gemmi code that builds the backbone of each chain (N, CA, C; Angstrom):
import gemmi

chains = {
    "A": [
        ("MET", (58.584, 101.544, 79.735), (57.755, 101.115, 80.910), (59.427, 100.547, 81.705)),
        ("THR", (59.306, 101.422, 82.885), (59.944, 100.887, 83.888), (59.539, 99.533, 84.552)),
        ("MET", (59.779, 98.660, 84.537), (59.445, 96.969, 85.531), (60.355, 97.203, 86.850)),
        ("PRO", (59.643, 96.884, 87.990), (59.889, 96.517, 89.217), (61.656, 95.891, 88.983)),
        ("GLY", (61.721, 94.931, 88.148), (62.881, 94.295, 87.878), (63.997, 94.948, 87.836)),
        ("ASN", (63.578, 96.014, 86.869), (65.126, 96.815, 86.300), (65.356, 98.310, 86.871)),
        ("ALA", (64.831, 98.466, 87.908), (64.778, 99.520, 88.720), (66.553, 99.914, 88.831)),
        ("SER", (67.200, 100.838, 88.568), (68.384, 101.048, 89.251), (69.021, 101.162, 90.827)),
        ("GLY", (69.853, 101.397, 90.990), (70.031, 101.486, 92.901), (70.086, 99.949, 93.395)),
        ("PRO", (69.926, 100.175, 95.037), (69.854, 98.852, 95.649), (68.557, 98.173, 95.535)),
        ("MET", (68.476, 96.794, 95.508), (67.770, 95.953, 94.950), (66.482, 95.874, 96.426)),
        ("SER", (65.467, 96.349, 96.006), (64.294, 96.501, 96.815), (63.421, 95.137, 97.656)),
        ("MET", (62.899, 94.715, 98.235), (61.592, 93.729, 98.399), (60.981, 93.177, 96.892)),
        ("PHE", (60.768, 94.491, 96.748), (59.851, 94.637, 95.630), (60.143, 93.965, 94.208)),
        ("GLN", (61.648, 94.306, 94.263), (62.081, 94.067, 92.847), (62.630, 92.452, 92.819)),
        ("MET", (62.759, 92.205, 94.596), (63.670, 90.532, 94.613), (62.004, 89.732, 94.182)),
        ("GLY", (61.016, 89.894, 94.622), (59.963, 89.292, 94.654), (59.288, 89.202, 92.971)),
        ("TYR", (59.816, 90.897, 92.142), (58.813, 90.574, 91.081), (59.821, 89.506, 90.143)),
        ("ARG", (61.101, 89.431, 90.913), (62.647, 88.428, 89.766), (61.680, 87.313, 90.671)),
        ("ALA", (61.733, 87.036, 91.750), (61.713, 85.224, 92.065), (60.240, 84.981, 91.462)),
        ("MET", (59.072, 85.791, 91.080), (57.944, 85.460, 90.664), (57.729, 85.435, 89.401)),
        ("SER", (58.761, 85.854, 88.950), (58.879, 85.492, 87.348), (59.766, 84.265, 87.044)),
        ("ALA", (60.784, 84.249, 87.908), (61.549, 83.244, 87.400), (60.616, 81.920, 87.982)),
        ("GLN", (59.598, 81.920, 88.784), (58.773, 80.564, 88.987), (57.514, 80.218, 87.721)),
        ("MET", (57.497, 81.710, 87.370), (56.148, 81.477, 86.099), (57.054, 80.719, 84.834)),
        ("VAL", (58.270, 81.187, 84.844), (58.940, 80.288, 83.510), (58.913, 78.874, 83.881)),
        ("ARG", (59.087, 78.124, 85.381), (59.043, 77.347, 85.896), (57.959, 76.539, 85.397)),
        ("MET", (56.440, 77.076, 85.821), (55.216, 76.486, 86.019), (54.985, 76.453, 84.233)),
        ("ASN", (55.633, 77.502, 83.215), (55.064, 77.515, 81.972), (55.789, 75.649, 81.524)),
        ("ALA", (57.379, 75.952, 81.410), (58.200, 74.665, 81.429), (57.519, 73.435, 81.589)),
        ("ALA", (56.838, 73.395, 83.128), (55.909, 72.119, 83.021), (55.075, 71.775, 82.596)),
        ("ALA", (54.132, 73.163, 82.308), (53.020, 73.082, 81.233), (53.223, 73.017, 80.017)),
        ("SER", (54.310, 73.230, 79.400), (54.393, 72.835, 77.583), (54.741, 71.296, 78.221)),
        ("ASN", (55.338, 70.913, 79.081), (55.810, 69.372, 78.884), (54.795, 68.497, 79.023)),
        ("LEU", (53.516, 68.790, 80.086), (52.128, 68.406, 80.182), (51.408, 68.338, 79.171)),
        ("ALA", (51.275, 69.435, 78.249), (50.671, 69.777, 76.616), (51.102, 68.954, 76.437)),
        ("ASN", (52.666, 68.231, 76.609), (53.248, 67.606, 75.508), (52.880, 65.940, 75.647)),
        ("ALA", (52.818, 65.582, 76.810), (52.717, 64.356, 77.362), (51.798, 63.657, 76.107)),
        ("GLY", (52.678, 62.430, 75.625), (51.871, 61.537, 74.970), (51.917, 62.126, 73.445)),
        ("SER", (52.460, 62.652, 73.221), (52.403, 63.334, 71.699), (53.560, 62.122, 70.943)),
        ("VAL", (53.476, 62.097, 69.734), (54.228, 60.934, 69.247), (55.101, 61.026, 67.679)),
        ("ALA", (56.134, 61.013, 67.206), (56.684, 61.366, 66.460), (57.236, 59.912, 65.766)),
        ("GLY", (57.670, 60.440, 64.264), (58.050, 59.394, 63.604), (59.423, 58.909, 63.265)),
        ("SER", (60.196, 60.110, 64.370), (61.299, 59.374, 64.527), (62.462, 59.729, 66.064)),
        ("ALA", (63.615, 58.999, 66.234), (63.619, 59.786, 67.630), (64.219, 60.857, 67.948)),
        ("ASP", (64.815, 61.825, 66.899), (65.045, 62.833, 67.264), (63.819, 63.924, 67.254)),
        ("GLU", (62.968, 63.601, 66.276), (61.768, 64.000, 66.134), (60.947, 64.095, 67.096)),
        ("ALA", (60.976, 63.486, 68.015), (60.299, 63.162, 69.888), (60.398, 64.742, 70.441)),
        ("TYR", (59.302, 65.175, 71.240), (59.460, 65.749, 72.149), (60.499, 65.854, 73.504)),
        ("ARG", (61.401, 66.050, 73.741), (62.046, 66.208, 74.952), (61.532, 66.960, 75.916)),
        ("PRO", (61.323, 66.886, 77.351), (60.892, 67.418, 78.259), (61.262, 68.768, 78.265)),
        ("ILE", (61.446, 69.726, 79.009), (61.805, 70.636, 79.307), (62.448, 71.321, 80.981)),
        ("ARG", (63.528, 71.695, 81.280), (63.511, 72.007, 82.730), (64.733, 73.003, 82.674)),
        ("THR", (63.797, 74.424, 84.110), (64.553, 75.518, 84.004), (65.800, 75.122, 84.976)),
        ("VAL", (66.475, 75.871, 84.846), (67.805, 76.012, 85.987), (67.376, 77.532, 86.712)),
        ("PHE", (67.659, 77.390, 87.837), (67.544, 78.660, 88.511), (68.793, 78.940, 89.056)),
        ("ALA", (69.253, 80.391, 89.046), (70.946, 80.788, 89.501), (70.627, 82.071, 90.511)),
        ("GLU", (71.598, 81.770, 91.983), (71.365, 83.375, 92.152), (71.712, 84.314, 91.922)),
        ("GLU", (71.007, 85.570, 91.889), (71.575, 87.080, 91.349), (71.546, 87.550, 92.377)),
        ("LEU", (73.206, 88.080, 92.737), (73.551, 88.689, 94.080), (73.706, 90.353, 93.427)),
        ("ASP", (72.731, 90.919, 94.433), (73.067, 92.622, 94.034), (74.093, 93.002, 95.623)),
        ("LYS", (75.716, 93.172, 94.873), (76.396, 93.949, 95.163), (76.252, 94.419, 96.302)),
        ("GLN", (75.234, 95.903, 95.862), (75.230, 97.152, 96.290), (74.305, 96.717, 98.042)),
        ("SER", (73.638, 96.050, 97.525), (72.932, 95.609, 98.681), (72.722, 94.524, 99.740)),
        ("GLY", (73.966, 93.594, 98.748), (74.199, 92.089, 99.636), (72.601, 90.592, 99.607)),
        ("LEU", (71.727, 91.590, 98.818), (70.718, 90.665, 99.017), (70.704, 89.846, 97.894)),
        ("SER", (70.325, 88.672, 97.535), (70.012, 87.923, 96.420), (68.581, 87.977, 95.803)),
        ("SER", (68.651, 88.065, 94.392), (66.875, 87.514, 94.061), (67.524, 86.411, 93.080)),
        ("VAL", (66.778, 86.124, 92.119), (66.916, 84.625, 91.447), (66.311, 84.909, 89.722)),
        ("ARG", (67.284, 83.938, 89.042), (66.814, 84.533, 87.787), (66.938, 82.689, 87.329)),
        ("VAL", (66.467, 83.000, 86.320), (66.127, 81.880, 85.374), (67.716, 81.873, 84.477)),
        ("ASP", (68.548, 80.873, 84.700), (69.610, 80.573, 84.014), (69.913, 80.408, 83.178)),
        ("ARG", (68.921, 78.872, 82.483), (69.104, 78.222, 81.671), (68.044, 77.373, 81.349)),
        ("VAL", (67.321, 77.402, 80.120), (66.252, 76.043, 79.783), (66.331, 75.109, 79.505)),
        ("VAL", (67.109, 74.278, 79.923), (67.658, 73.104, 79.480), (66.798, 71.492, 78.970)),
        ("ARG", (67.014, 71.137, 77.903), (65.809, 70.059, 77.321), (66.071, 68.765, 77.829)),
        ("SER", (65.708, 68.058, 78.306), (65.638, 66.524, 79.068), (66.714, 65.557, 77.994)),
        ("ASP", (67.523, 64.853, 78.300), (68.079, 64.056, 77.441), (67.752, 62.515, 77.399)),
        ("THR", (66.468, 62.218, 78.607), (65.754, 61.136, 78.078), (65.591, 60.534, 77.041)),
        ("ALA", (65.468, 59.758, 76.850), (65.298, 59.209, 75.523), (63.995, 58.787, 75.267)),
        ("PRO", (63.153, 59.060, 73.946), (61.947, 59.222, 73.798), (61.336, 56.904, 73.804)),
        ("VAL", (60.258, 57.266, 73.950), (59.643, 55.373, 74.439), (59.417, 55.397, 73.256)),
        ("ARG", (59.935, 54.068, 72.835), (59.453, 53.723, 71.436), (58.775, 52.625, 71.354)),
        ("ARG", (57.379, 52.800, 70.447), (56.049, 52.001, 70.600), (55.809, 51.281, 69.331)),
        ("HIS", (56.046, 49.941, 69.143), (55.055, 49.280, 67.970), (53.629, 49.541, 67.702)),
        ("ASP", (53.334, 50.442, 66.743), (52.184, 50.603, 66.295), (52.347, 50.937, 64.385)),
        ("PRO", (52.152, 49.676, 63.878), (51.940, 49.635, 63.152), (51.126, 50.629, 62.203)),
        ("GLY", (49.884, 51.032, 62.778), (48.709, 51.325, 62.239), (48.841, 53.036, 62.158)),
        ("HIS", (49.765, 53.558, 62.571), (49.424, 55.534, 63.156), (50.352, 55.762, 61.964)),
        ("PRO", (49.845, 56.556, 61.465), (50.170, 57.240, 60.045), (51.719, 57.941, 60.170)),
        ("LEU", (52.372, 57.716, 61.100), (53.506, 58.784, 61.495), (54.394, 57.386, 61.729)),
        ("ALA", (54.049, 56.349, 61.990), (55.331, 54.895, 61.728), (56.212, 55.058, 61.132)),
        ("ASP", (57.310, 54.391, 61.129), (58.450, 54.202, 60.912), (58.308, 52.911, 59.607)),
        ("GLU", (59.888, 52.729, 59.034), (59.206, 51.170, 58.101), (59.144, 50.231, 58.707)),
        ("ASN", (59.597, 50.216, 60.382), (59.488, 48.906, 61.253), (58.226, 48.885, 61.650)),
        ("GLY", (57.352, 49.813, 61.560), (56.234, 50.491, 62.424), (55.977, 50.524, 63.930)),
        ("ASP", (57.212, 51.515, 64.024), (57.593, 52.304, 65.384), (57.410, 53.425, 65.140)),
        ("VAL", (56.798, 53.803, 66.267), (56.515, 55.756, 66.567), (57.421, 55.808, 67.736)),
        ("TRP", (57.518, 57.139, 67.859), (58.508, 57.597, 70.029), (57.238, 58.424, 70.299)),
        ("GLU", (57.164, 58.078, 71.580), (56.473, 58.629, 72.278), (57.434, 59.547, 73.101)),
        ("ALA", (56.801, 60.699, 73.707), (57.853, 61.847, 74.099), (58.036, 61.648, 75.757)),
        ("PRO", (59.112, 61.483, 75.995), (59.102, 60.818, 77.397), (58.397, 61.580, 78.816)),
        ("VAL", (57.529, 62.053, 78.713), (57.048, 62.967, 79.818), (56.710, 62.364, 80.796)),
        ("ASP", (56.905, 62.343, 82.283), (56.636, 62.091, 83.232), (55.738, 62.971, 83.736)),
        ("GLU", (54.108, 62.155, 83.901), (53.305, 63.274, 84.288), (53.286, 63.871, 85.686)),
        ("ASN", (53.789, 62.474, 86.522), (53.740, 62.997, 87.701), (54.870, 64.139, 88.250)),
        ("ALA", (56.168, 64.138, 87.863), (56.914, 64.535, 87.848), (56.331, 66.135, 87.321)),
        ("GLU", (55.998, 66.435, 86.327), (55.800, 67.203, 86.241), (54.730, 67.948, 87.418)),
        ("MET", (53.580, 67.400, 87.463), (52.873, 67.775, 88.457), (53.454, 68.169, 89.832)),
        ("ILE", (54.224, 67.617, 90.497), (54.948, 67.874, 91.410), (55.965, 68.738, 91.424)),
        ("GLU", (56.842, 68.934, 89.869), (57.380, 70.551, 89.448), (55.938, 71.860, 89.522)),
        ("MET", (55.043, 71.645, 89.238), (54.026, 72.658, 89.288), (53.428, 72.982, 90.501)),
        ("LEU", (53.289, 72.395, 91.040), (52.884, 71.915, 92.389), (53.933, 72.926, 93.035)),
        ("GLU", (55.343, 72.995, 92.922), (56.226, 73.398, 94.021), (56.506, 74.542, 93.801)),
        ("ALA", (56.916, 74.535, 92.388), (56.412, 75.954, 91.334), (55.356, 77.105, 92.298)),
        ("SER", (54.064, 76.942, 92.095), (53.009, 77.466, 92.868), (53.249, 77.839, 94.401)),
        ("ARG", (53.997, 76.804, 94.713), (53.844, 76.937, 96.661), (55.330, 78.052, 96.634)),
        ("GLN", (55.748, 78.082, 95.646), (57.251, 79.031, 96.118), (56.614, 80.371, 95.834)),
        ("TYR", (55.740, 80.417, 94.617), (55.021, 81.667, 93.926), (54.606, 82.239, 95.191)),
        ("SER", (53.663, 81.306, 95.928), (52.470, 82.245, 96.573), (53.672, 82.326, 97.855)),
        ("ASN", (54.882, 81.501, 98.536), (55.534, 82.069, 99.638), (55.565, 83.576, 99.284)),
        ("MET", (56.189, 83.508, 97.880), (56.667, 85.181, 98.008), (55.738, 86.017, 97.786)),
        ("VAL", (54.707, 85.790, 97.599), (53.244, 87.062, 97.362), (53.655, 87.400, 98.667)),
        ("GLU", (53.243, 86.012, 99.973), (52.890, 86.600, 101.221), (53.723, 87.578, 102.021)),
        ("ALA", (55.541, 87.137, 101.620), (56.184, 87.490, 102.214), (56.284, 89.114, 101.474)),
        ("MET", (56.042, 89.307, 100.401), (55.994, 90.805, 99.788), (54.943, 91.336, 100.358)),
        ("SER", (53.827, 90.608, 100.036), (53.071, 91.432, 101.142), (52.531, 91.885, 102.526)),
        ("THR", (53.534, 91.223, 103.076), (53.805, 91.351, 104.747), (54.700, 92.874, 104.473)),
        ("ALA", (55.468, 92.455, 103.604), (56.457, 93.614, 103.683), (56.245, 94.611, 103.507)),
        ("LYS", (54.944, 94.682, 102.380), (54.373, 95.964, 101.443), (53.837, 96.299, 103.208)),
        ("GLN", (52.911, 95.762, 103.777), (51.887, 96.557, 104.845), (52.924, 97.212, 106.036)),
        ("LEU", (53.890, 96.422, 106.298), (54.632, 97.263, 107.153), (55.287, 98.250, 106.446)),
        ("MET", (55.414, 98.625, 105.427), (55.831, 99.760, 105.291), (55.142, 100.601, 104.952)),
        ("LEU", (53.538, 100.393, 104.802), (52.905, 101.707, 104.635), (52.672, 101.995, 106.077)),
        ("GLU", (52.969, 101.046, 106.843), (52.454, 101.729, 108.427), (53.883, 102.607, 108.707)),
        ("THR", (54.716, 102.578, 107.974), (55.954, 103.314, 108.791), (55.699, 104.503, 108.563)),
        ("MET", (55.528, 104.386, 106.791), (55.203, 105.767, 106.062), (53.613, 106.392, 106.900)),
        ("ARG", (52.814, 105.805, 107.394), (51.636, 106.515, 107.817), (52.025, 106.489, 109.566)),
        ("MET", (53.329, 106.748, 110.083), (53.486, 106.825, 111.493), (53.505, 108.381, 111.048)),
        ("LYS", (52.355, 109.375, 112.273), (52.124, 110.714, 112.524), (53.354, 110.732, 113.743)),
    ],
    "B": [
        ("MET", (71.325, 113.826, 117.523), (69.939, 114.058, 118.217), (68.826, 112.565, 117.652)),
        ("ASN", (69.123, 111.983, 116.598), (68.014, 111.140, 116.445), (68.151, 110.079, 117.243)),
        ("GLU", (69.394, 109.579, 117.290), (69.894, 108.565, 118.221), (68.795, 109.085, 119.827)),
        ("GLY", (69.285, 110.425, 120.493), (68.987, 111.066, 121.663), (66.915, 110.655, 121.834)),
        ("LEU", (66.491, 111.383, 120.593), (64.792, 110.889, 120.458), (64.895, 109.812, 120.383)),
        ("PHE", (64.958, 109.151, 119.820), (64.225, 107.801, 119.748), (64.724, 106.650, 119.878)),
        ("GLY", (66.080, 106.668, 120.911), (66.672, 106.133, 121.704), (67.543, 104.812, 121.363)),
        ("ILE", (67.070, 103.174, 121.159), (67.292, 102.462, 120.454), (66.110, 102.069, 119.522)),
        ("HIS", (65.533, 102.708, 119.081), (64.207, 102.128, 118.106), (64.371, 101.983, 116.780)),
        ("GLY", (65.475, 103.506, 116.443), (65.284, 103.919, 114.928), (66.101, 102.763, 114.920)),
        ("ALA", (67.458, 102.374, 114.731), (68.662, 101.605, 114.516), (67.775, 100.513, 114.708)),
        ("ALA", (67.160, 99.828, 115.340), (66.541, 98.521, 115.388), (65.487, 98.697, 114.644)),
        ("LEU", (64.312, 99.474, 113.981), (63.713, 98.986, 113.239), (64.207, 99.099, 111.762)),
        ("GLU", (65.791, 99.911, 111.533), (66.422, 99.497, 110.754), (66.713, 98.081, 110.336)),
        ("VAL", (67.656, 97.710, 111.087), (67.951, 96.284, 111.184), (66.828, 95.385, 110.789)),
        ("ARG", (65.882, 95.552, 111.435), (64.600, 94.275, 111.252), (64.002, 95.120, 109.860)),
        ("ALA", (64.040, 95.633, 109.174), (63.959, 96.023, 107.737), (65.388, 95.386, 106.765)),
        ("GLN", (66.243, 95.485, 107.232), (67.621, 94.966, 106.499), (67.384, 93.390, 106.680)),
        ("ARG", (66.685, 93.067, 107.636), (66.662, 91.672, 108.246), (65.579, 90.782, 106.949)),
        ("MET", (64.697, 91.635, 107.211), (63.037, 91.118, 106.697), (63.246, 91.247, 105.086)),
        ("ALA", (64.087, 91.688, 104.605), (65.151, 91.303, 103.278), (66.063, 90.697, 103.175)),
        ("VAL", (66.599, 90.583, 103.621), (67.582, 89.074, 103.876), (66.841, 87.652, 103.689)),
        ("LEU", (65.613, 87.674, 104.516), (65.120, 86.489, 104.805), (63.881, 86.434, 103.420)),
        ("GLY", (63.660, 87.844, 103.118), (62.931, 87.515, 101.330), (64.364, 87.118, 100.720)),
        ("SER", (65.235, 87.313, 100.638), (65.994, 86.518, 99.740), (65.861, 84.897, 99.664)),
        ("ASN", (66.355, 84.694, 100.995), (65.898, 83.100, 100.867), (64.661, 82.671, 100.803)),
        ("ILE", (63.777, 83.595, 100.850), (62.434, 82.839, 100.194), (62.677, 82.735, 98.402)),
        ("ALA", (63.207, 84.160, 98.104), (63.237, 84.052, 96.891), (63.429, 82.926, 95.930)),
        ("ASN", (64.650, 82.318, 96.848), (66.007, 81.010, 96.441), (65.454, 79.948, 96.619)),
        ("ALA", (64.188, 79.933, 97.021), (63.711, 78.190, 97.433), (63.966, 77.429, 96.884)),
        ("GLY", (63.888, 77.468, 95.481), (64.353, 76.521, 94.336), (65.724, 76.526, 93.603)),
        ("THR", (66.432, 77.460, 94.186), (68.118, 77.575, 93.321), (68.787, 76.720, 94.011)),
        ("PRO", (69.211, 75.760, 93.089), (70.095, 74.717, 93.173), (71.476, 75.338, 93.814)),
        ("GLY", (71.912, 75.300, 95.077), (73.050, 75.509, 95.666), (73.684, 76.645, 96.301)),
        ("TYR", (72.217, 77.410, 96.312), (71.941, 78.342, 97.025), (71.806, 78.395, 98.858)),
        ("LYS", (72.851, 79.024, 99.821), (72.676, 78.651, 101.240), (72.165, 80.107, 101.602)),
        ("ALA", (71.016, 79.519, 102.504), (70.421, 80.742, 103.407), (70.904, 81.105, 104.028)),
        ("ARG", (70.770, 82.492, 104.384), (71.499, 83.556, 104.893), (70.251, 84.095, 105.992)),
        ("ASP", (71.000, 84.868, 107.252), (70.353, 85.242, 108.246), (70.730, 86.567, 108.946)),
        ("ILE", (70.597, 87.259, 109.522), (71.166, 88.769, 109.791), (71.306, 87.924, 111.567)),
        ("ASP", (72.284, 88.410, 112.130), (72.250, 88.142, 113.841), (71.823, 89.365, 114.500)),
        ("PHE", (70.303, 89.589, 114.625), (69.824, 91.077, 114.688), (70.937, 91.699, 116.564)),
        ("GLY", (71.028, 90.856, 117.391), (71.777, 91.275, 118.160), (72.830, 91.812, 117.762)),
        ("ALA", (73.721, 91.359, 117.119), (75.346, 91.957, 116.963), (74.869, 92.787, 115.804)),
        ("ALA", (74.006, 92.812, 115.399), (74.405, 93.897, 113.973), (73.775, 95.440, 114.567)),
        ("LEU", (72.830, 94.767, 115.989), (71.982, 96.245, 116.759), (73.526, 96.891, 117.260)),
        ("GLN", (73.795, 95.940, 118.195), (75.543, 96.582, 118.950), (76.037, 97.096, 117.660)),
        ("ALA", (76.512, 96.645, 116.566), (77.576, 97.316, 115.763), (77.099, 98.264, 115.197)),
        ("ARG", (75.871, 99.059, 115.199), (75.050, 100.176, 114.320), (75.419, 101.269, 115.857)),
        ("LEU", (74.802, 100.688, 116.892), (74.672, 101.270, 117.782), (75.920, 101.966, 118.399)),
        ("ALA", (77.104, 101.008, 117.774), (78.414, 101.598, 118.386), (78.968, 102.758, 117.421)),
        ("GLY", (78.621, 102.698, 116.432), (78.797, 103.675, 115.441), (78.701, 103.534, 114.154)),
        ("SER", (78.701, 102.185, 113.304), (78.913, 101.728, 112.104), (77.941, 101.792, 111.660)),
        ("GLU", (78.904, 102.127, 110.082), (77.284, 101.960, 108.983), (76.223, 101.083, 108.685)),
        ("SER", (75.360, 101.695, 108.291), (73.839, 100.733, 108.752), (74.223, 99.329, 107.774)),
        ("GLU", (74.918, 99.633, 106.407), (75.160, 98.700, 105.921), (76.120, 97.693, 106.345)),
        ("SER", (77.097, 98.282, 106.699), (78.382, 97.300, 107.457), (77.872, 96.474, 108.614)),
        ("ALA", (77.149, 97.017, 109.126), (76.583, 96.927, 109.873), (76.114, 95.453, 110.143)),
        ("ALA", (74.905, 95.492, 109.375), (74.039, 94.370, 108.699), (74.818, 93.245, 107.881)),
        ("GLN", (75.836, 93.934, 106.788), (76.794, 92.432, 106.293), (77.505, 91.726, 107.126)),
        ("ARG", (78.587, 92.230, 108.400), (78.982, 91.742, 108.980), (78.282, 90.591, 109.801)),
        ("ALA", (77.131, 91.215, 110.323), (76.471, 90.169, 111.289), (75.683, 89.452, 110.353)),
        ("THR", (75.503, 89.389, 108.777), (74.908, 88.299, 108.348), (76.136, 86.679, 108.459)),
        ("VAL", (74.958, 85.796, 108.786), (75.617, 84.438, 109.048), (74.696, 83.165, 108.116)),
        ("TYR", (75.740, 82.313, 108.158), (74.628, 81.662, 107.103), (73.969, 80.195, 107.937)),
        ("ARG", (72.845, 80.321, 107.586), (72.206, 79.090, 108.538), (72.365, 77.801, 108.226)),
        ("ILE", (72.250, 77.114, 109.063), (72.763, 75.905, 109.375), (71.480, 74.741, 109.379)),
        ("PRO", (71.199, 74.484, 107.952), (70.097, 73.225, 107.607), (70.053, 72.225, 108.815)),
        ("THR", (68.837, 71.946, 108.969), (68.164, 70.458, 109.667), (68.586, 69.421, 109.104)),
        ("MET", (68.313, 69.734, 107.614), (68.698, 68.290, 106.526), (68.865, 69.363, 105.562)),
        ("ALA", (70.406, 68.519, 105.235), (70.791, 68.899, 103.939), (70.059, 68.620, 102.391)),
        ("SER", (70.029, 68.868, 102.088), (69.371, 68.663, 100.361), (70.139, 68.686, 99.334)),
        ("LEU", (70.044, 67.752, 98.338), (70.623, 66.944, 97.233), (71.201, 68.297, 96.712)),
        ("ASP", (70.262, 69.326, 96.019), (71.262, 70.293, 95.535), (71.667, 71.487, 95.899)),
        ("GLY", (72.113, 70.847, 97.495), (73.009, 72.003, 97.869), (72.568, 73.273, 98.486)),
        ("ASN", (70.851, 73.109, 98.024), (70.189, 74.212, 98.809), (69.710, 74.133, 100.144)),
        ("THR", (69.859, 74.991, 100.540), (69.830, 74.830, 102.420), (68.806, 76.269, 102.851)),
        ("VAL", (67.734, 76.181, 102.092), (66.818, 77.366, 102.524), (65.528, 75.981, 102.924)),
        ("GLU", (64.805, 76.436, 104.351), (63.744, 75.149, 104.597), (62.386, 76.504, 104.685)),
        ("MET", (61.519, 76.179, 103.775), (60.269, 76.853, 103.921), (59.893, 77.405, 105.330)),
        ("GLY", (59.856, 76.303, 106.572), (59.533, 76.455, 107.630), (60.034, 77.624, 108.162)),
        ("THR", (61.413, 77.110, 108.458), (62.327, 77.656, 109.153), (62.110, 79.275, 108.612)),
        ("GLU", (61.960, 79.572, 107.398), (62.111, 81.001, 107.271), (60.895, 81.613, 107.444)),
        ("GLN", (59.823, 81.212, 106.869), (58.532, 81.579, 107.238), (58.419, 81.717, 109.136)),
        ("ALA", (58.841, 81.287, 109.713), (58.955, 81.283, 111.194), (59.560, 82.647, 111.338)),
        ("ALA", (61.236, 82.649, 110.725), (61.883, 83.668, 111.119), (60.998, 85.364, 110.469)),
        ("PHE", (60.579, 84.924, 109.337), (60.474, 86.146, 108.615), (59.055, 86.728, 109.510)),
        ("ALA", (58.131, 85.418, 109.975), (56.905, 86.050, 110.893), (57.438, 86.971, 112.395)),
        ("GLU", (57.975, 86.295, 112.651), (58.887, 86.847, 114.051), (59.724, 88.302, 113.862)),
        ("ASN", (60.040, 88.250, 112.426), (60.680, 89.422, 112.609), (59.923, 90.782, 112.244)),
        ("ALA", (58.371, 90.044, 111.399), (57.478, 91.312, 111.231), (56.954, 92.110, 112.255)),
        ("VAL", (56.849, 90.429, 113.352), (55.600, 90.968, 114.902), (56.704, 92.392, 115.031)),
        ("ALA", (58.395, 91.826, 115.167), (59.166, 92.411, 115.958), (59.259, 93.863, 115.352)),
        ("TYR", (59.173, 94.052, 113.962), (59.140, 95.492, 113.309), (57.926, 95.807, 113.545)),
        ("THR", (56.725, 95.279, 113.760), (55.644, 96.200, 114.433), (55.870, 96.457, 115.247)),
        ("ALA", (56.643, 96.057, 116.690), (56.198, 96.218, 117.956), (57.549, 97.144, 118.046)),
        ("THR", (58.326, 97.640, 116.881), (59.611, 98.909, 117.117), (59.038, 99.869, 116.238)),
        ("LEU", (57.830, 99.668, 115.405), (57.308, 100.725, 115.054), (56.087, 101.355, 116.219)),
        ("GLY", (55.779, 100.167, 116.853), (54.713, 101.125, 118.227), (55.275, 101.778, 119.375)),
        ("PHE", (56.751, 101.194, 119.002), (57.472, 101.980, 120.614), (57.987, 103.496, 120.051)),
        ("LEU", (58.264, 103.478, 118.522), (58.635, 105.282, 117.884), (56.854, 105.592, 117.639)),
        ("LYS", (56.212, 104.841, 117.283), (54.799, 106.128, 117.532), (54.988, 106.373, 118.864)),
        ("GLY", (54.843, 105.698, 119.783), (54.349, 106.402, 121.023), (55.342, 107.321, 121.598)),
        ("ARG", (56.741, 107.007, 121.196), (57.845, 108.396, 120.964), (57.690, 109.469, 120.736)),
        ("VAL", (56.688, 109.500, 119.632), (56.972, 110.941, 118.818), (54.991, 111.256, 118.937)),
        ("GLU", (54.470, 110.739, 119.575), (53.054, 111.327, 120.384), (53.456, 111.802, 121.303)),
        ("THR", (54.200, 111.393, 122.059), (54.647, 111.814, 123.343), (55.361, 113.335, 123.004)),
        ("LEU", (56.177, 113.283, 122.311), (56.598, 114.647, 121.883), (55.734, 115.401, 121.499)),
        ("THR", (55.035, 115.349, 120.699), (54.134, 116.189, 119.665), (53.466, 116.780, 120.834)),
        ("ARG", (52.788, 115.712, 122.000), (52.268, 116.366, 123.124), (52.811, 117.291, 123.883)),
        ("ALA", (54.106, 117.193, 123.665), (54.862, 117.993, 124.760), (55.342, 119.206, 123.969)),
        ("ILE", (55.296, 119.154, 122.671), (55.569, 120.727, 122.222), (53.988, 121.144, 122.209)),
        ("ARG", (53.123, 120.708, 121.828), (51.172, 121.278, 121.966), (51.378, 121.990, 123.071)),
        ("GLY", (52.052, 121.280, 124.014), (52.015, 121.584, 125.467), (50.494, 121.301, 126.026)),
        ("GLU", (50.325, 119.837, 125.733), (48.738, 119.424, 126.070), (48.387, 119.040, 127.738)),
    ],
}
model = gemmi.Model(1)
for chain_id, residues in chains.items():
    chain = gemmi.Chain(chain_id)
    for i, (resn, *xyz) in enumerate(residues, 1):
        res = gemmi.Residue()
        res.name, res.seqid = resn, gemmi.SeqId(i, " ")
        for name, pos in zip(("N", "CA", "C"), xyz):
            atom = gemmi.Atom()
            atom.name, atom.element = name, gemmi.Element(name[0])
            atom.pos, atom.b_iso = gemmi.Position(*pos), 0.0
            res.add_atom(atom)
        chain.add_residue(res)
    model.add_chain(chain)
structure = gemmi.Structure()
structure.add_model(model)
structure.setup_entities()
């Protein structure tokens, strides 16, 4: 199946939109993963969940001079897990400590909000472009 | 012949479409660190196109970087308000040009039919 993002030839508005939207989707999923793991605990600092972040990069199409976006990499945050003294916890180590995932819920919610706003901006731009193209095609 | 029939409007529609794609690029890269927003100087691109240069090169030579109102920390110069305003303005101008073209085609069709 040919995806709109993989078509050959100069990049169209639709390919651009497709790529931008899937990049924002990855970003939103990363934020959702972080939120899902908020408050999860582990028995050691190494095992604790580290929040993930997507890094976007510009993707220039030399033929048309337009640039789209792609997910360059997904990085794990190096924030230290939060140590909590909880001797009753089944995962607690010999000192009675557990490590909690360092997820900042507010930051994740903002990340999600921003991704969704940028996603819908792209949808809007794409639908305007589509409408204009259809009008041009219908020209008698 | 094309230039003769449609005057400035054929070239204008082309440049409008190119500008729409460039502004779309900016919107797509709203979250890309270090991305520099671009825009096509419509007047310059149209002049170059009418002076006989290729449509691609005319647009690329008239492409300029946008000067941000306020620089952001990650080096991205896309400002959503600016981009959306420019996009909307461009879409309206595209529709106007399309209207001129439609009118011209209608006139010609009538002349051919002898109505």
